[in-house]
N, C-alpha and C positions, 0 to 999 in steps of 0.2 A: 639701757633700754627697758631694765624691770620698773625704773621711776615711772617712765612713759604709761607701761602697762598699767601700773597699779593706778595710776591717774585715770586712765580710760575704766577701769574697773570700780573706781569709785563713781565715776559718771554712771555707768551703766547700773551700779546699785540705785543710786538716787532716781534715774531715769524710770527703772522699773518701779520705784516706790510712788512716783507720780502717776506712773501708768495704772497701778493698781488702785489708788485711790479715786482716779476719774473713773475707772470701770465700776469701782465699788459705787460710787456717787449716783450712778445711773444703772439701777439694780436688772433692767431689761438686759443690759450687755452681757453681765455675769450669767445669765441665762440663756444667751446665744451659744449655739453648738459651736461655731466657728470660732468665736472668742475664746470659750473653754479649750478647744483642741489647741489653738494658738498658744494661750498661755502655757498648758501642761507642757508643750513642745518647746517653747522658749528655756522654761525651766529644767525639763530633763535634758536637753542639749547640754547646757550651763554646767548641771550636775556630772553627766556624762564625760565631759572634758576635764572636769577636776578630777573625776576618779583615774581618768588615763594619766593625767600627771602626776597621780600621787601613787601610779603603779598598780591601782585596784579597778580597774575597769569591770563594770557589772552594768545589768540592763536596770534601767530607772523603772520605778513604779508606773503602771499604766494610770491612767486618768481615773479609770474604775477602781482600781486597787485605791487611790488617795481618798475615793469618796465624796468630797465636796471640794468647792472651790476655796473654803478657809483652809481645807488641807493642801492644796496646790500652793495658796499663798505661805503657808508655815514652810513648805518644802522649799520655796524660793529664798526665805528669810536663813534657814538652815544652811543653803548652800553659801550665802554671803558670809556667815558666820564661818563655815570651813575654809571658803578662800581666803579669807582674812588671815588666818591661821598658816594657811599654806604660802601665802605671798610674803608673810613675814619670816618664814623660815627656808623658802627654797632659795638655794646658790644661784647667783647670777650665772654661773657657769652651765647650769641646766637649760637655760635659755634656748643655746646652740643644740641641745639634745634632740636626736633623731627620733621621732615617736611612730609607733604603729599605732593607728585608730582602727579599732577592731570593727567598725560599723563602715569602714572606707572599702571599696573593693580593691581585689588583689589583681595584678600585682600593683603595690602601692611605690610611687616616688618618695624619696626622703622628705620629710617635713619637719621642720623644726618646733620644739615647743613653743618658742614666743610667736610664730606664725600661726599656730593652733591658737594661741590665747587672743591674737589679734581677730581671728576667724569667730570666735565666742561674742566678742564684743559687736562685730558687724552683723552677725546672725540675729542676734538679739535686736539691735536697732531696726532691722528689717522688718522682723516680725511685730515690733510694737508699732511701727508706721501702718503695717497691715492692720492692725488693731485700732489705731487711731480712725481710719479711715471707716471701719466697721462702726465705732461709736458715733461718729458724726452722720453715718446713714441712720443710726438708731434715735437718733435726737439729742445726742449727749455732745460734750465738750472736752477735748483732750486738749491740755493745756501744753505749751511747747517744752520739749524733753531734749533738744539739741545739744550737742555738746558745748558749742559755743554760747548759749545762753545759759548753761550750769555755769560757765565761767565768769560770765557777766554779772551772774547773781551772788557771785562770791564763793563758789563752789560749795552750795548748802549741803546738809546733811541728809541723808534718805529719811522720810518721813512715815516709816512703815505704819 
């Protein structure tokens, strides 16, 4: 299961980098409030779950605290650096560990680490799709970021 999750996270990083390049190529998009909030939300949730997996849950910095979209992008890239280190070190047995997610309402049903990892990937994909629609509304073009497209393209590396 860890191999499959690592593959999904590799795709997620590539898709996030494509997403950022497309939004940056259309400056009006990065000035759009909805796009800014969603980008921050995507990466704050990614970081939040990584912190839970590491046993160090904390509040992600607010968009205003980060100060700029360049800072949000650095925040995303830092997450991927830290995620890579985590995935390289996490014992496979931890994937079945039940976690408590601090921002989920109580009482919580048991949720395994592997299930939260899948959630992060699906959550990120959902919000990238929303931003892709918004970019088109603003006159921009979002290249395909589907998982199957990434596979067919030979699993390219992220191009941050």
